[in-house]
TORKOL-4160 file (C-alpha; in steps of 0.2 Angstrom, whole numbers, padded with zeros to 4 digits, m for minus):
84
<pt num="1" X="0000" Y="0000" Z="0000"/>
<pt num="2" X="0006" Y="0017" Z="m0004"/>
<pt num="3" X="0003" Y="0033" Z="0006"/>
<pt num="4" X="0009" Y="0050" Z="0000"/>
<pt num="5" X="0007" Y="0066" Z="0011"/>
<pt num="6" X="0000" Y="0079" Z="0000"/>
<pt num="7" X="m0002" Y="0093" Z="0013"/>
<pt num="8" X="0002" Y="0094" Z="0031"/>
<pt num="9" X="m0002" Y="0107" Z="0044"/>
<pt num="10" X="m0003" Y="0108" Z="0063"/>
<pt num="11" X="m0020" Y="0101" Z="0065"/>
<pt num="12" X="m0023" Y="0094" Z="0047"/>
<pt num="13" X="m0016" Y="0082" Z="0035"/>
<pt num="14" X="m0021" Y="0077" Z="0017"/>
<pt num="15" X="m0015" Y="0060" Z="0010"/>
<pt num="16" X="m0016" Y="0051" Z="m0006"/>
<pt num="17" X="m0020" Y="0032" Z="m0002"/>
<pt num="18" X="m0021" Y="0018" Z="m0015"/>
<pt num="19" X="m0032" Y="0006" Z="m0005"/>
<pt num="20" X="m0051" Y="0010" Z="m0003"/>
<pt num="21" X="m0054" Y="m0003" Z="0011"/>
<pt num="22" X="m0040" Y="0004" Z="0022"/>
<pt num="23" X="m0046" Y="0022" Z="0019"/>
<pt num="24" X="m0064" Y="0018" Z="0024"/>
<pt num="25" X="m0058" Y="0008" Z="0040"/>
<pt num="26" X="m0047" Y="0022" Z="0045"/>
<pt num="27" X="m0060" Y="0035" Z="0042"/>
<pt num="28" X="m0072" Y="0025" Z="0053"/>
<pt num="29" X="m0060" Y="0023" Z="0067"/>
<pt num="30" X="m0055" Y="0041" Z="0067"/>
<pt num="31" X="m0073" Y="0047" Z="0068"/>
<pt num="32" X="m0076" Y="0035" Z="0082"/>
<pt num="33" X="m0062" Y="0043" Z="0092"/>
<pt num="34" X="m0070" Y="0060" Z="0090"/>
<pt num="35" X="m0058" Y="0068" Z="0077"/>
<pt num="36" X="m0065" Y="0084" Z="0070"/>
<pt num="37" X="m0065" Y="0078" Z="0052"/>
<pt num="38" X="m0060" Y="0063" Z="0043"/>
<pt num="39" X="m0066" Y="0059" Z="0025"/>
<pt num="40" X="m0060" Y="0053" Z="0008"/>
<pt num="41" X="m0064" Y="0056" Z="m0010"/>
<pt num="42" X="m0060" Y="0048" Z="m0026"/>
<pt num="43" X="m0061" Y="0059" Z="m0042"/>
<pt num="44" X="m0060" Y="0044" Z="m0053"/>
<pt num="45" X="m0057" Y="0025" Z="m0051"/>
<pt num="46" X="m0040" Y="0027" Z="m0060"/>
<pt num="47" X="m0034" Y="0040" Z="m0048"/>
<pt num="48" X="m0029" Y="0038" Z="m0030"/>
<pt num="49" X="m0040" Y="0042" Z="m0015"/>
<pt num="50" X="m0038" Y="0059" Z="m0007"/>
<pt num="51" X="m0040" Y="0057" Z="0012"/>
<pt num="52" X="m0042" Y="0073" Z="0023"/>
<pt num="53" X="m0040" Y="0072" Z="0042"/>
<pt num="54" X="m0043" Y="0087" Z="0053"/>
<pt num="55" X="m0041" Y="0089" Z="0072"/>
<pt num="56" X="m0048" Y="0103" Z="0083"/>
<pt num="57" X="m0035" Y="0099" Z="0097"/>
<pt num="58" X="m0021" Y="0087" Z="0097"/>
<pt num="59" X="m0010" Y="0080" Z="0084"/>
<pt num="60" X="m0017" Y="0072" Z="0069"/>
<pt num="61" X="m0002" Y="0060" Z="0068"/>
<pt num="62" X="m0006" Y="0054" Z="0085"/>
<pt num="63" X="m0024" Y="0052" Z="0081"/>
<pt num="64" X="m0020" Y="0041" Z="0066"/>
<pt num="65" X="m0008" Y="0031" Z="0076"/>
<pt num="66" X="m0021" Y="0028" Z="0090"/>
<pt num="67" X="m0034" Y="0023" Z="0076"/>
<pt num="68" X="m0021" Y="0011" Z="0068"/>
<pt num="69" X="m0018" Y="0003" Z="0086"/>
<pt num="70" X="m0036" Y="0001" Z="0088"/>
<pt num="71" X="m0039" Y="m0007" Z="0071"/>
<pt num="72" X="m0024" Y="m0019" Z="0075"/>
<pt num="73" X="m0032" Y="m0024" Z="0092"/>
<pt num="74" X="m0049" Y="m0027" Z="0084"/>
<pt num="75" X="m0042" Y="m0038" Z="0070"/>
<pt num="76" X="m0031" Y="m0048" Z="0082"/>
<pt num="77" X="m0047" Y="m0052" Z="0092"/>
<pt num="78" X="m0056" Y="m0057" Z="0076"/>
<pt num="79" X="m0041" Y="m0068" Z="0071"/>
<pt num="80" X="m0040" Y="m0076" Z="0088"/>
<pt num="81" X="m0059" Y="m0079" Z="0088"/>
<pt num="82" X="m0057" Y="m0088" Z="0071"/>
<pt num="83" X="m0044" Y="m0100" Z="0078"/>
<pt num="84" X="m0055" Y="m0107" Z="0091"/>
């Protein structure tokens, strides 16, 4: 999976992502955490997804890191449940 930082500010980051599934899961978890704004758009199926994340307080990078940790924790639970 490729991720490219298009724009970055104190409370905002805009990324290009090439995986729709990852973008949607990340968007869901970020919104569950109470981030100010997390959404993606795709201009055309042949172009990468543009993902914008904004935070009203705190670091966007930390919010992304926390969301990824939560995703990993939940997927580990699913995998361990399937092994039973």
